[in-house]
N, C-alpha and C positions, 0 to 999 in steps of 0.2 A: 636759457642756458641751464645746463645740468649741474646739480650739486646734490651732496648726499644728505639725506635725513631719514629718520625712521619714526614712524608714528604708529600707535596701537589704539584700537577701539574694540567695541563689543564683539561677541561671537556671531556667527551666521552659518547657514548651511554651506557645505563644501561646494565649490564652483564646478568640480568634475565628479562624475559618478564612478562607482566601483567597476573595473574592467576597462576603462577608457585608456587609449594609448595617447600619450602625450610627448611632445618633442621639446627638447632643451633649446631655448633661444638666447641664452646668455652666451655672447661670443667667446668668452674665455672658459666656458663650462659652468656647471652648477654642482655644488656640493650636496651630497646625500648624507644626512646626519643621523646619529643614534637616537636623538630626541628632537622634538619640535621646538628647537631653540637654535639661534645663530651661533651660540657659544658652545653647543654640544659637540661631542666627539665627531669628527669627519670620518665617514666610512669610505668614501671614494669621491672623485670628481667626475661627474658625468659629462662627456664632450658635447660641444655644440652639435645640434642635429640628431643626436642619439635619442632613442625612445625609451620611456619608462611606462610601467602599467600601474594604474591607480588600484590599490587594495582596499578592503573594508576598512573604514575609518574607526578610530576609537570613539568611545561614547562621548568623551569631552573634546569638543572641537576647539583648536587653538584660536587665539585672538587674531583678528585681521590685522594686517600691517601694511604700511606704505613705505617702500624703500626706493629712493631716487624716482619718485613719481609713479612707482609700480605698485598697484594694489594687489594684495594676495593674502594667502595663509598657508600654514604648513599642512602638508598632506602626506599620508602614508603610501609609499610606492615600492615597487620592485624594480631593480635594474641588475641585469646579468647575475641573478641569484642572490643579490644583496637586497635586504629590505631595510628601509629607513624613512626619514622625513626629508622632503624638499619643499622650498618656498615656491608655490605655484604661480607666482607673478611672472616667473621666467620659464614657465611651461605653457605650451599651447597645443590645442587640438587641431589647429590649422596645418595642413601639410606644407612642408618647407620646400622651397625650390631645389631641384636636383639636376636640371638640364641647363646648359649654357645659355640658351635663348630665354631662360627665366632669370638671368642675372644681368646686372647693369654692366655694360661694356665701356661706357664713356660718360663723362660729365654728369654723373648721377641722374641720367634720364631713365625714369622708372616706368614710362608709359608702355613700351613694347613688353618689358618683363611682367608688368601687371597683367597685360592682356593675355599673355602666353600662360601664365600661372593660373588665371581664372578659367581659361578654356580647358586646360589639362586637368584641373583639380575640382572644379565646381560642377561639371556635368551639364552641358548646354542643353536647355529644353527647347527654346525657340529664339528667333531674332526677328526684330521689327525694324524697318527702314523708313526714314523720312528724307525726302529730298525736295527743297523748296528754295529756289533762288540760290543764294550763297551758302545756304545751310544744307549740310549732309550729315544725318545722324543714324547711328545704328545702335539698337538696344538689345543687348543679350540678356535673356531671362534664364536663370540656372535652376537646377532641380530642387534646391532647397529654399528658393525664393530670393537668392542673391541676384543682384542686377548690375550689369556693366553697361554704361552709356558712353558711347564714342562719338564725339561731336566735332565736326569740322566747319568753321565759318571762315571763308577765305583762306588765308594762310595760317590761321590759328587752329590748332588741334587740341582738344582736351578730352579727358576721360573722368568719369565718376564711377567708382566701384563701391557699391553698398553691400556690406556683409551683415548677416543676421547672427545672432547668438555668439558674438565674439566681444572681447573687451577692447577698449581703446588702445591700450598698450599692445595688445595682440597685433593689431594692424601696424603699429610702429615697429615691432619686432619683425614683422614679415618683411617690411621694407629693408630693415638692417640685414636680414638674411639674404637679400638679393645682391649684396655687395661682397666682393671676394677677397678683399685685403683689409688689414686692420687700420691702415692709414685712412682709407675712405670712410670706414665706420667712425673713426675718431673725428674726421671733419664733419661727417653727417650730424653727429651728436652735438658738436659745437655750434652748428647752425640751427639747432632746434630750440623752439620756445614753447613751454608748457603753459596752458591757460586754464584757470579754474572758474567755475560758475560761482554765483552768489552763495551757494551752499558749501563751497570749498572742495567740490568734486571736480576732478579733471574732466574738461569738456572739449577742448581743442588743442591740437598739436600743429604748430606751424614750422616748416622746414624752409629755411631761406637759401635754397640752392639756386643755380642759374635761373631755372624756371620754378619759382616757389611752389611748394606743395602744402596741403592742409589735410589734417584728419579731424573730422568732427564726430561727436557723439549726438545722434538725432533724438528727438523727443521720444520716439517709440523704442528707443534702446539700440537700434541698429547703428552701424559705424560706416561712415562714407570717406573714402580716400579721393582726393581731388588732385589732379595733375594736368599741366598744360605745357604746350611747346609751340614754337613758331615754325616747326619743321613738320609739314603735313605728311601723315602716315596712313591715313584712313583709306584713301584711294576710292574712287567711285566705280 
């Protein structure tokens, strides 16, 4: 379940580099502020899906923070001619869904939207197919090393999407961006459980929808989204 808390700890290098284009993933928009502080003057609210540009960062890098399980820090950005600070935990460099077939249409079934999003945005390099008895599996390899495994065994169909160079909450926010109404987003959040490892770092997110989903942080730092259904869609 989701509850609010804020935590601060030591400084680190910025997550994003100067010139990067980032997208707002906070459903209600994200505030750009005069200073790197949640209590600083609000300059504007940047709508969900809008892009900002990362500017050169000041010498003193703000402390990292954790807000509602979201790790991040304040970064200096530009939006529509306005320069200021935004909390980068609700910014992502993952492209957000823009087509209807990248959105959930019913029962929070994310499989087809995730497949469509991956093929459109990740740049397919090659596909490998395995067919053995009841198993039919297609593995898509993408240009930056991301991998989508589509596996059908009998009537059960599952996918594993592994993304490199993203944060755990980036993957979670990607799923949220695939829903088109606030009620669905609210239900989705209520069905979410956040799990920390022995070091207190967020390691797994479980979403208890009709066909439960999981987002894992792997030992090599990559992120894997797992989803399954009893409605076969792979097709041989």
